C-alpha positions as CSV (number, residue, x, y, z in Angstrom):
1,M,97.6,-20.5,127.7
2,L,98.0,-17.3,129.8
3,I,101.5,-16.1,130.4
4,F,103.3,-13.1,131.8
5,I,105.6,-11.5,129.3
6,D,109.0,-10.1,129.7
7,V,110.1,-7.1,127.6
8,P,112.7,-8.5,125.1
9,T,115.7,-6.6,124.0
10,N,117.2,-6.6,120.5
11,G,120.8,-7.4,121.6
12,Y,121.9,-3.8,121.7
13,G,120.2,-3.0,125.0
14,E,117.2,-1.4,123.3
15,T,113.8,-2.5,124.5
16,M,111.5,-4.1,122.0
17,T,107.8,-4.0,122.7
18,N,105.2,-6.7,122.3
19,V,102.1,-5.6,120.4
20,C,98.6,-7.0,120.5
21,T,97.7,-8.5,117.1
22,S,94.1,-7.4,117.6
23,C,94.3,-3.8,118.7
24,S,98.0,-3.0,117.9
25,R,98.5,-1.7,121.5
26,D,101.9,-2.0,123.1
27,I,101.6,-4.6,125.8
28,P,103.5,-3.6,129.0
29,Q,105.8,-5.9,130.8
30,G,104.0,-8.1,133.3
31,E,100.6,-7.9,131.6
32,I,98.8,-11.2,131.2
33,V,98.5,-12.1,127.5
34,V,97.8,-15.1,125.3
35,K,100.5,-16.1,122.8
36,F,100.0,-18.8,120.2
37,P,101.1,-19.7,116.6
38,C,98.7,-18.8,113.8
39,P,96.2,-21.7,113.6
40,S,96.4,-21.7,109.8
41,C,100.1,-21.2,108.8
42,G,101.8,-21.7,112.2
43,E,104.6,-19.3,111.1
44,V,103.4,-16.2,112.9
45,E,103.1,-15.7,116.7
46,I,99.7,-14.2,117.6
47,L,99.8,-12.1,120.7
48,R,96.5,-10.9,122.3
49,C,96.1,-8.6,125.3
50,A,93.6,-9.5,128.1
51,K,91.1,-6.9,126.9
52,C,90.9,-8.1,123.3
53,R,90.7,-11.7,124.5
54,R,87.9,-10.9,127.0
55,L,85.9,-9.0,124.3
56,S,86.7,-11.6,121.6
57,N,88.1,-9.0,119.3
58,P,89.1,-10.5,116.0
59,Y,92.8,-10.9,114.9
60,R,94.3,-11.4,111.5
61,C,97.5,-13.2,110.7
62,P,99.8,-10.7,108.8
63,K,101.3,-13.6,106.8
64,C,98.4,-15.8,105.6
65,G,95.4,-13.5,106.3
66,F,93.7,-16.0,108.7
67,S,91.2,-14.3,110.9
68,G,90.0,-15.5,114.3
69,P,88.0,-14.5,117.3
């Protein structure tokens, strides 16, 4: 599923950034990303930028260690 992201705030008016799970790059508002729960544990949201998705760069779940393309 491809989505456009909005930059969330932390409730104090400070902008929180979304970070690509594969390359750790900040994802700017409006960039097309893919967002899905970890296929193994389902507890962590995996966020991938368009470039990492296109290049099939691997990602790793920080909670359970699952790695995917």
